[in-house]
C-alpha distance (Angstrom), angle and dihedral (degrees) to the residues before:
residue distance angle dihedral
M1 . . .
T2 3.79 . .
A3 3.77 119.4 .
P4 3.80 118.9 -105.2
Q5 3.80 110.6 -86.5
H6 3.82 94.5 -117.7
T7 3.81 92.2 61.0
P8 3.83 109.4 99.7
K9 3.80 115.2 -108.6
V10 3.79 110.1 -128.9
S11 3.77 133.2 168.9
E12 3.79 123.1 -125.5
R13 3.79 89.5 -105.8
E14 3.81 92.6 50.9
A15 3.80 90.7 49.3
R16 3.80 90.8 52.0
Q17 3.79 91.0 48.7
V18 3.80 91.0 54.3
A19 3.79 91.2 49.9
E20 3.80 91.7 46.3
A21 3.80 92.6 50.2
A22 3.82 90.2 52.3
R23 3.80 97.1 54.3
E24 3.78 122.0 88.4
Q25 3.78 105.5 -96.7
D26 3.79 101.7 -162.5
W27 3.78 135.8 61.9
R28 3.79 104.3 -149.0
K29 3.80 94.3 160.8
P30 3.81 132.3 43.2
S31 3.79 120.7 -94.6
F32 3.79 124.9 -157.9
A33 3.80 92.9 -157.2
K34 3.81 94.1 46.4
E35 3.80 89.5 52.3
L36 3.80 89.4 47.3
F37 3.81 91.8 58.9
L38 3.81 88.5 48.9
G39 3.80 90.2 57.1
R40 3.79 98.1 -100.8
L41 3.81 122.7 119.9
R42 3.82 98.1 -154.1
L43 3.78 95.9 -171.6
D44 3.80 89.6 164.7
L45 3.81 88.2 72.8
I46 3.81 93.3 62.1
H47 3.82 105.6 22.1
P48 2.96 128.8 109.7
H49 3.78 87.6 39.6
P50 3.84 109.5 -105.8
L51 3.81 113.9 -116.0
P52 3.81 133.4 -154.5
A53 3.79 121.6 -110.1
P54 3.84 115.9 -96.7
D55 3.82 92.4 -114.6
D56 3.81 90.5 52.8
V57 3.80 90.2 50.2
E58 3.81 92.8 49.7
R59 3.80 92.8 48.5
G60 3.79 92.9 43.8
E61 3.80 96.3 47.8
A62 3.81 91.4 48.3
F63 3.80 91.0 53.9
L64 3.82 92.7 44.9
A65 3.80 89.4 55.2
K66 3.80 90.5 54.2
M67 3.79 92.1 44.8
R68 3.81 91.9 50.9
D69 3.79 92.1 50.4
F70 3.81 91.2 48.7
C71 3.81 93.9 48.9
E72 3.80 93.0 46.5
T73 3.80 95.9 48.0
R74 3.81 106.5 29.5
V75 3.81 108.6 27.3
D76 3.81 121.5 82.4
G77 3.79 105.2 -173.5
R78 3.81 93.8 -174.7
L79 3.82 90.5 53.7
I80 3.82 90.6 51.9
E81 3.80 90.0 49.3
R82 3.80 92.6 46.6
E83 3.81 96.6 47.1
S84 3.83 96.3 33.1
Q85 3.78 90.7 -132.0
I86 3.78 139.5 89.7
P87 3.83 106.5 -124.4
D88 3.79 113.9 -110.8
E89 3.80 90.7 -124.0
V90 3.81 89.7 58.5
V91 3.81 91.8 50.8
N92 3.80 90.4 47.8
G93 3.79 89.6 47.8
L94 3.80 89.6 53.9
K95 3.79 88.6 51.8
E96 3.80 91.2 51.7
L97 3.80 89.3 48.3
G98 3.80 90.2 54.3
A99 3.80 92.3 -120.2
F100 3.80 92.1 138.6
G101 3.79 89.5 58.9
M102 3.80 100.2 47.0
K103 3.81 94.3 121.8
I104 3.82 96.5 33.5
D105 3.80 118.4 102.8
T106 3.79 116.6 -102.0
K107 3.82 91.0 -120.4
Y108 3.81 87.4 68.5
G109 3.81 93.4 46.1
G110 3.80 96.7 -93.2
Q111 3.79 131.7 127.3
G112 3.80 95.2 -110.3
L113 3.79 93.8 -141.0
T114 3.77 121.1 172.1
Q115 3.80 120.4 -117.6
V116 3.81 88.5 -102.9
Y117 3.80 94.0 56.7
Y118 3.77 93.7 38.0
N119 3.80 87.0 57.6
K120 3.80 92.0 47.5
A121 3.80 89.8 52.0
L122 3.81 91.1 50.1
T123 3.81 90.0 48.5
L124 3.79 89.0 54.0
A125 3.82 96.5 43.3
G126 3.80 92.1 44.2
S127 3.79 91.0 53.5
A128 3.81 89.4 56.8
S129 3.81 90.9 47.4
P130 3.81 126.1 -13.8
A131 3.80 87.5 -150.0
I132 3.81 89.9 62.3
G133 3.79 90.0 48.9
A134 3.80 89.5 52.9
L135 3.83 92.1 46.6
L136 3.80 93.6 53.1
S137 3.79 94.9 39.8
A138 3.81 96.4 49.1
H139 3.81 89.1 49.5
Q140 3.82 97.0 50.0
S141 3.80 107.9 21.1
I142 3.81 99.0 49.1
G143 3.82 104.8 -0.1
V144 3.80 126.7 89.3
P145 3.85 100.8 -59.7
Q146 3.82 100.2 61.7
P147 3.84 100.5 47.3
L148 3.81 90.2 44.2
K149 3.80 90.4 49.5
L150 3.81 89.8 54.0
F151 3.81 103.7 32.4
G152 3.80 110.0 8.6
T153 3.79 126.0 114.0
Q154 3.79 119.0 -114.4
E155 3.80 89.1 -107.6
Q156 3.82 90.9 53.7
K157 3.80 91.5 48.9
D158 3.80 91.9 49.0
T159 3.81 91.0 48.4
F160 3.79 103.3 43.0
L161 3.82 110.8 21.1
P162 3.84 96.0 67.9
R163 3.80 88.4 51.9
C164 3.81 92.0 48.9
A165 3.80 91.2 47.7
R166 3.79 96.9 56.2
T167 3.79 117.8 4.2
D168 3.80 116.8 14.1
I169 3.81 131.8 71.2
S170 3.80 117.7 -147.0
A171 3.80 135.3 -158.2
F172 3.81 136.8 -165.7
L173 3.82 118.2 -129.6
L174 3.81 117.8 -165.8
T175 3.82 109.6 118.4
E176 3.81 120.2 84.3
P177 3.82 131.1 -168.0
D178 3.81 91.2 -99.0
V179 3.81 99.0 26.2
G180 3.78 122.8 70.9
S181 3.79 122.3 144.7
D182 3.82 93.5 -9.2
P183 3.82 103.4 80.3
A184 3.82 93.0 173.4
R185 3.82 86.1 82.5
L186 3.82 94.6 53.6
A187 3.79 107.5 146.1
T188 3.82 105.5 -174.4
S189 3.81 106.6 106.1
A190 3.80 133.7 -151.8
V191 3.78 109.8 -164.2
P192 3.83 117.1 -166.6
D193 3.79 113.7 -120.5
G194 3.79 115.3 172.1
D195 3.80 109.0 -61.3
D196 3.81 91.7 -13.5
Y197 3.76 141.5 65.3
V198 3.81 119.9 -135.6
L199 3.82 113.8 -139.8
D200 3.80 125.1 -152.6
G201 3.79 127.0 170.9
V202 3.80 147.9 72.0
K203 3.81 128.5 -90.1
L204 3.80 125.3 -160.3
W205 3.84 132.9 -153.9
T206 3.77 94.3 16.4
T207 3.82 101.2 178.5
N208 3.82 107.4 -148.2
G209 3.80 87.7 7.3
V210 3.81 94.0 119.1
V211 3.82 92.9 59.0
A212 3.80 101.3 23.7
D213 3.78 124.8 128.4
L214 3.82 94.7 -170.6
L215 3.80 130.4 32.9
V216 3.79 134.5 -161.8
V217 3.81 103.0 -147.3
M218 3.80 127.1 -170.3
A219 3.81 111.9 -150.4
R220 3.79 137.1 162.5
V221 3.80 116.6 -110.3
P222 3.83 111.3 -155.3
K223 3.78 114.9 -124.2
S224 3.81 112.0 -109.0
E225 3.77 141.3 142.5
G226 3.78 107.6 -48.4
H227 3.79 92.3 7.1
K228 3.80 123.7 93.9
G229 3.79 89.7 -164.2
G230 3.79 128.1 -163.3
I231 3.79 135.5 118.1
T232 3.78 107.5 -27.7
A233 3.82 136.6 -177.3
F234 3.81 123.3 -126.9
V235 3.79 136.6 -180.0
V236 3.80 106.7 -132.0
E237 3.79 128.3 -170.9
A238 3.80 104.8 -124.4
D239 3.82 92.7 -141.0
S240 3.82 93.5 54.6
P241 3.81 114.4 131.2
G242 3.79 109.5 -92.2
V243 3.84 96.3 30.3
T244 3.81 110.5 118.2
V245 3.80 128.5 175.5
E246 3.80 98.6 -148.7
N247 3.79 99.9 -177.2
R248 3.80 141.9 12.3
N249 3.79 104.3 -140.6
A250 3.81 124.5 -138.6
F251 3.79 124.9 -148.7
M252 3.79 146.3 -169.7
G253 3.81 90.0 -104.8
L254 3.79 139.8 4.3
R255 3.77 86.8 55.2
G256 3.78 94.1 175.7
I257 3.81 97.4 58.8
E258 3.79 118.9 115.1
N259 3.79 98.5 -133.7
G260 3.78 121.7 156.2
V261 3.79 153.8 149.1
T262 3.81 114.2 -89.8
R263 3.81 125.1 -163.2
F264 3.81 125.0 -160.6
H265 3.79 117.3 -159.1
Q266 3.78 117.7 177.5
V267 3.80 90.6 -31.4
R268 3.79 111.4 175.7
V269 3.81 114.8 -141.8
P270 3.81 121.2 -177.8
A271 3.79 114.4 -117.7
A272 3.80 85.7 -126.1
N273 3.81 87.0 70.0
R274 3.79 93.4 60.9
I275 3.82 111.5 112.5
G276 3.79 110.2 -138.9
P277 3.80 124.4 -26.7
E278 3.78 124.8 -39.5
G279 3.77 112.9 -79.1
S280 3.81 94.9 27.0
G281 3.82 97.2 96.7
L282 3.79 98.2 104.3
K283 3.79 93.0 45.3
I284 3.80 88.9 51.3
A285 3.79 90.4 49.5
L286 3.81 94.2 48.8
T287 3.80 93.7 44.6
T288 3.80 90.4 48.7
L289 3.79 89.1 53.3
N290 3.81 92.6 53.1
T291 3.79 89.4 84.5
G292 3.82 97.0 11.0
R293 3.80 90.0 71.1
L294 3.81 90.5 62.6
S295 3.79 91.1 75.3
L296 3.79 90.7 68.5
P297 3.84 98.8 56.7
A298 3.81 87.0 43.5
M299 3.79 89.4 62.5
C300 3.81 90.3 43.3
V301 3.80 87.1 56.3
G302 3.79 87.3 55.1
G303 3.79 89.4 51.9
G304 3.79 91.2 51.1
K305 3.79 92.6 50.0
W306 3.79 91.2 51.5
C307 3.81 92.4 46.1
L308 3.81 89.3 52.9
K309 3.81 92.3 49.9
I310 3.80 94.0 50.0
A311 3.82 93.3 42.4
R312 3.81 90.7 51.7
E313 3.79 95.1 47.2
W314 3.80 96.7 41.9
A315 3.79 99.8 40.2
G316 3.78 90.6 49.2
V317 3.83 94.7 58.5
R318 3.81 102.3 31.1
E319 3.80 109.1 91.5
Q320 3.79 130.0 -161.7
W321 3.81 126.3 171.9
G322 3.78 93.3 -1.4
R323 3.79 101.4 -49.1
S324 3.79 141.3 63.6
V325 3.79 114.9 -79.1
A326 3.82 89.2 -121.0
R327 3.81 87.8 68.5
H328 3.79 91.5 58.2
E329 3.79 107.7 93.0
A330 3.79 95.3 -135.1
V331 3.82 91.1 59.0
G332 3.79 95.6 34.0
A333 3.80 90.9 58.9
K334 3.81 89.3 57.7
I335 3.79 92.0 51.3
S336 3.80 90.8 48.8
F337 3.81 90.0 51.1
I338 3.82 92.1 50.6
A339 3.83 93.6 48.0
A340 3.81 96.7 45.1
T341 3.80 94.3 42.8
T342 3.81 93.7 48.2
F343 3.81 89.1 53.5
A344 3.81 92.7 49.9
L345 3.80 94.7 43.8
E346 3.79 91.7 51.2
A347 3.82 89.2 48.0
M348 3.80 90.9 50.5
T349 3.81 93.9 47.6
D350 3.81 96.8 43.6
L351 3.80 92.5 46.7
S352 3.81 92.7 50.1
S353 3.80 91.0 45.8
Q354 3.79 94.3 49.2
M355 3.80 90.1 49.0
A356 3.82 88.4 51.0
D357 3.81 89.7 52.6
E358 3.80 93.3 49.5
D359 3.81 91.3 46.6
R360 3.80 91.2 -153.7
N361 3.80 93.9 118.1
D362 3.78 135.5 46.2
I363 3.80 101.8 -116.7
R364 3.80 100.9 179.7
I365 3.84 92.3 114.6
E366 3.82 94.0 39.0
A367 3.82 91.8 53.2
A368 3.80 91.7 46.6
L369 3.81 91.5 48.9
A370 3.81 90.7 48.8
K371 3.81 90.2 52.0
L372 3.79 93.0 46.7
Y373 3.80 95.9 44.2
G374 3.79 94.8 39.9
S375 3.79 94.6 51.9
E376 3.81 93.6 46.8
M377 3.80 95.9 44.1
G378 3.79 93.0 40.8
W379 3.79 89.3 57.4
L380 3.82 92.6 47.7
M381 3.80 93.3 48.5
T382 3.79 92.2 50.1
D383 3.79 91.8 47.1
E384 3.80 89.4 51.9
L385 3.81 90.6 51.4
V386 3.81 90.6 53.6
Q387 3.81 88.3 51.1
I388 3.81 92.1 49.0
R389 3.79 89.8 51.4
G390 3.81 91.2 48.7
G391 3.79 115.1 -168.7
R392 3.79 89.6 -3.1
G393 3.78 88.7 59.2
F394 3.80 89.4 59.6
E395 3.82 93.3 45.9
T396 3.79 120.6 89.2
A397 3.79 121.1 -111.5
D398 3.82 91.8 -118.0
S399 3.79 91.2 52.5
L400 3.80 91.6 49.4
A401 3.81 90.5 50.2
A402 3.81 92.2 46.8
R403 3.79 91.1 60.6
G404 3.79 94.6 43.9
E405 3.82 104.7 -94.8
R406 3.77 132.9 118.8
A407 3.80 110.4 -76.9
V408 3.81 100.7 -122.3
P409 3.85 110.2 171.7
A410 3.82 97.0 -152.7
E411 3.80 94.2 138.7
Q412 3.81 90.1 50.1
M413 3.79 90.5 50.9
L414 3.81 89.3 53.1
R415 3.81 91.3 51.8
D416 3.79 92.7 44.5
M417 3.80 93.4 47.7
R418 3.79 95.2 51.6
I419 3.80 96.3 75.7
N420 3.80 92.2 60.7
R421 3.80 89.8 77.3
I422 3.83 86.9 60.6
F423 3.83 105.5 30.2
E424 3.82 118.1 99.2
G425 3.80 93.2 1.8
S426 3.80 123.6 -9.7
T427 3.79 119.3 -112.9
E428 3.79 89.4 -102.7
I429 3.80 93.4 51.0
M430 3.80 91.5 44.3
H431 3.80 89.0 54.6
L432 3.79 90.2 55.3
L433 3.82 95.4 43.4
I434 3.79 93.1 49.4
A435 3.79 92.5 42.8
R436 3.81 89.7 54.5
E437 3.80 90.6 54.0
A438 3.81 91.4 42.9
V439 3.82 92.4 58.0
D440 3.80 94.9 38.3
A441 3.81 93.4 107.8
H442 3.80 90.1 54.2
L443 3.78 94.2 47.6
S444 3.80 90.9 46.7
V445 3.80 92.0 60.9
A446 3.81 102.3 26.4
G447 3.79 106.1 20.9
D448 3.80 94.2 103.9
L449 3.81 89.5 58.6
I450 3.79 91.1 68.6
D451 3.82 98.3 33.7
P452 3.83 108.2 105.9
D453 3.82 91.3 -156.8
K454 3.80 94.8 60.0
S455 3.80 121.8 99.2
L456 3.78 124.7 -118.1
Q457 3.79 88.1 -106.8
D458 3.82 91.2 54.8
K459 3.81 90.6 47.3
A460 3.78 91.7 50.3
K461 3.80 90.9 51.2
A462 3.81 90.7 47.6
G463 3.79 90.4 49.8
A464 3.80 91.1 54.9
N465 3.80 92.0 47.7
A466 3.80 91.7 47.7
A467 3.79 92.1 49.5
G468 3.79 90.6 54.0
F469 3.81 93.8 46.4
Y470 3.79 96.4 47.5
A471 3.81 93.5 43.0
K472 3.81 87.4 63.4
W473 3.81 99.2 33.5
L474 3.80 105.8 44.2
P475 3.83 97.4 57.8
K476 3.82 89.0 56.5
L477 3.80 89.6 61.5
V478 3.79 93.3 62.7
A479 3.80 99.6 71.4
G480 3.79 138.0 7.0
P481 3.80 146.0 152.4
G482 3.80 90.8 -70.1
Q483 3.80 87.8 76.8
L484 3.80 94.3 54.4
P485 3.83 112.5 89.5
R486 3.82 94.3 -142.9
S487 3.80 98.9 47.3
Y488 3.82 116.6 125.5
G489 3.79 89.1 11.0
E490 3.80 92.1 158.4
F491 3.81 87.4 73.2
G492 3.81 92.6 64.0
P493 3.82 112.3 -160.2
L494 3.81 90.5 4.1
A495 3.81 93.1 60.6
Q496 3.80 91.0 87.1
H497 3.79 90.0 61.1
L498 3.79 93.2 51.1
R499 3.80 89.3 49.7
Y500 3.80 87.6 52.3
A501 3.82 90.7 48.5
E502 3.82 90.9 51.2
R503 3.81 92.6 49.8
S504 3.79 91.0 45.3
A505 3.81 92.6 49.6
R506 3.80 90.0 56.9
K507 3.81 90.5 46.0
L508 3.80 89.5 49.8
A509 3.80 91.4 52.1
R510 3.81 91.7 47.8
S511 3.81 90.1 50.4
T512 3.81 91.6 50.5
F513 3.80 91.8 49.5
Y514 3.79 92.2 48.4
A515 3.82 91.1 49.7
M516 3.81 92.4 49.9
S517 3.81 90.2 49.2
R518 3.79 90.7 49.1
W519 3.80 101.4 42.9
Q520 3.83 102.6 21.3
G521 3.82 108.0 169.6
R522 3.80 91.4 11.3
M523 3.80 91.2 60.5
E524 3.81 92.0 95.6
T525 3.82 89.8 61.2
K526 3.81 92.8 55.3
Q527 3.77 93.7 86.9
G528 3.81 94.4 154.5
F529 3.80 91.2 56.2
L530 3.82 93.1 44.0
G531 3.80 91.1 49.1
R532 3.80 91.2 54.9
I533 3.81 91.4 47.4
V534 3.79 89.4 54.1
D535 3.81 92.9 45.3
I536 3.80 90.6 53.5
G537 3.80 89.4 50.7
A538 3.80 90.3 49.8
E539 3.80 91.7 52.8
L540 3.81 92.0 48.3
F541 3.80 91.2 49.2
A542 3.80 90.6 48.8
M543 3.81 91.4 49.1
S544 3.81 91.7 49.7
A545 3.81 92.9 47.4
A546 3.81 91.9 47.6
C547 3.81 92.0 51.4
V548 3.80 93.4 46.7
R549 3.80 91.9 48.5
A550 3.79 93.0 46.7
E551 3.79 92.0 49.7
H552 3.80 90.4 49.1
L553 3.82 91.1 51.6
R554 3.81 91.3 45.7
A555 3.80 91.4 50.8
T556 3.80 92.9 49.2
G557 3.80 93.1 44.1
E558 3.81 93.8 -123.2
N559 3.81 107.5 136.7
G560 3.80 86.8 -41.7
R561 3.80 98.4 154.2
E562 3.79 92.6 49.3
A563 3.81 92.1 44.9
V564 3.79 91.2 54.3
Q565 3.81 89.6 49.9
L566 3.79 91.7 51.9
A567 3.80 93.6 45.2
D568 3.80 91.7 48.3
T569 3.79 92.4 50.1
F570 3.79 92.9 45.7
C571 3.79 92.4 50.0
R572 3.79 91.5 50.5
Q573 3.81 90.5 50.5
S574 3.81 90.8 45.0
R575 3.80 93.2 49.9
I576 3.79 90.1 58.1
R577 3.81 89.8 53.2
V578 3.80 91.6 46.9
E579 3.80 92.9 52.3
E580 3.79 90.5 50.6
L581 3.81 90.9 49.6
F582 3.81 92.0 49.9
T583 3.80 89.2 52.1
R584 3.79 91.6 49.0
L585 3.81 92.1 52.7
W586 3.79 88.5 79.2
S587 3.81 103.9 12.2
N588 3.81 108.1 61.2
T589 3.78 144.6 107.4
D590 3.82 97.3 -110.8
D591 3.82 94.8 123.8
L592 3.80 92.6 45.3
D593 3.79 90.4 47.4
R594 3.80 91.0 55.8
K595 3.80 90.5 51.9
I596 3.79 91.6 50.2
V597 3.80 90.2 50.3
D598 3.81 90.6 52.8
E599 3.80 89.8 52.5
V600 3.80 93.1 46.4
L601 3.79 91.9 51.9
A602 3.80 90.4 46.1
G603 3.81 89.4 56.8
S604 3.79 95.3 -114.8
Y605 3.80 93.5 136.1
T606 3.80 102.2 41.9
W607 3.80 87.3 116.1
L608 3.81 86.7 67.3
E609 3.80 89.8 61.1
E610 3.80 94.0 57.9
G611 3.80 123.0 109.5
V612 3.81 99.3 46.9
L613 3.79 137.8 87.0
D614 3.81 122.1 -126.1
P615 3.83 109.4 -136.3
S616 3.83 91.4 -165.0
D617 3.78 118.9 107.2
D618 3.80 123.3 -124.2
G619 3.80 98.4 -104.9
P620 3.81 122.7 131.4
W621 3.80 118.4 -74.7
I622 3.81 90.3 -129.8
A623 3.79 122.4 31.8
D624 3.78 118.3 -121.1
A625 3.80 109.9 -96.8
T626 3.79 99.7 179.5
P627 3.83 109.6 154.1
G628 3.76 115.8 -108.2
P629 3.79 143.0 99.6
A630 3.79 119.3 -38.6
K631 3.79 117.2 -93.4
R632 3.79 95.7 -171.3
D633 3.78 134.3 65.7
N634 3.78 118.0 -89.0
V635 3.82 109.5 -108.7
H636 3.80 93.6 -177.4
R637 3.81 106.2 140.1
P638 3.81 113.4 -174.5
I639 3.79 111.9 -165.2
R640 3.79 111.3 -128.5
R641 3.75 121.8 -163.5
S642 3.75 137.6 -161.3
Q643 3.77 115.0 -95.4
F644 3.77 117.6 -86.6
P645 3.80 132.6 166.9
């Protein structure tokens, strides 16, 4: 199917240039994960484990207590699942609680929580109802508050943040029907007109969009005299004339989320509502996501904790062949995986969040790795729980209750968890984003060598710079503390895993260098290889975080023995995965897979599709998103609440 005519036509190179221009170019602060991909295990950046300030702990714990009480007494997760909607009184109760202002500074009426405690609150709320977790996260992690906090003017903060803290729900609108992870083709336009911009276009999958009061909208400003142009961010009042929510979308999971299709037709937005300069929209979006992505692994941690609780309780009472199923090795291995992985994922998320709060490190790669790893492992843990529960895992909670058994919503959790591998950057896109950051040091010194647009003079200069960089860097990859039997001795039995991580980091860096030397400009097409490189880095980061957290708990005497057990088991499981990934770097079916894809697209295997019926209808693959007036009723449903202080 051809793309709609209003969608900009861009080449692959132009699309990459747009993405490259949007990423943060500089590294002004150290990064543990960046160093890891360069072959250096900078444990000093994460150990001793950073800790929150006492005032932050007191404020955070007080809010968590209120959030727990609210979720226990006023949230019915099964009702939300059954009716596919969060009741208005629950949303209003969350407003009264201040849950929509968790990350907003107290001077604007917010709670002023740290990233650590914001995540803990989302973990708690998401366990009561994943739809509530998504509502709160979309509002604060990527909605109006975060970009204004980072890039807004003082006037914008004074105008909008108090509303976001107490009364208004916000949404983030980037995706379009024909534009997903390739923002260079963004079609929604914002044409300057006096002191306003006029918006036209259609946005898809607008989480919170159905009930939102305020929107962050990404639109393309045409270049003209006095206007730099480019993709730009705006704060838009959701009830502005010309804004129409044309559909409330329904999904496999998260059935209570208010996600829709929003059309803009000649919508006037004051220039004062523009966030940052023209052309900075994508950079704002990506920078917002640096910490915004941490909300997702936080809720995956909550899923892991719940899976562990249910697995423990169920497997301890369910008997087969004379003993509990937990005592059968095949089931026990699944429980061990859930317990160890939950510990590591929480360690990874808390460490990244605390580093974000301290602002001493650049955590863009750490946050992306936590999102990637959390979404993948969260899905696997939930799938294992369904398997442990057997037929009951496939049965709905209401059905279980109807026949007199405990209403355990395992199948709902599986459906709800699945979107996390797509939300806020799919696994495939995350692999590419992280890989780009992982090879940034190489491209900084040698990128001109493989750039076809660079002159011979530029290439010669790049060659000299690369020679100097690699002459110093490569020898350091030969040997390191991971080869010394007493390295990291303060970690006791976990020291062996940190030595392994150090050796593996150097091996990872050597593998990356070899691949760049071999494929050069074609490296960016080797997505299978890059994905495995990133997955190895994620495992090494998770191992390091688990060891640091376990040592911290051991030193403070808080479940220290058990934490060391969990970290040790996780690291042993992780090491097996790492070894397999290293093997698959060079022993894989990537080339064969590409050939099969060519044949599939050429129609060579249509005979293999015979013998089945396709229940799909014959509608278009992508809905028409041509700008113009709305032809459907507006289903926008702002949630009003009674007055409260």
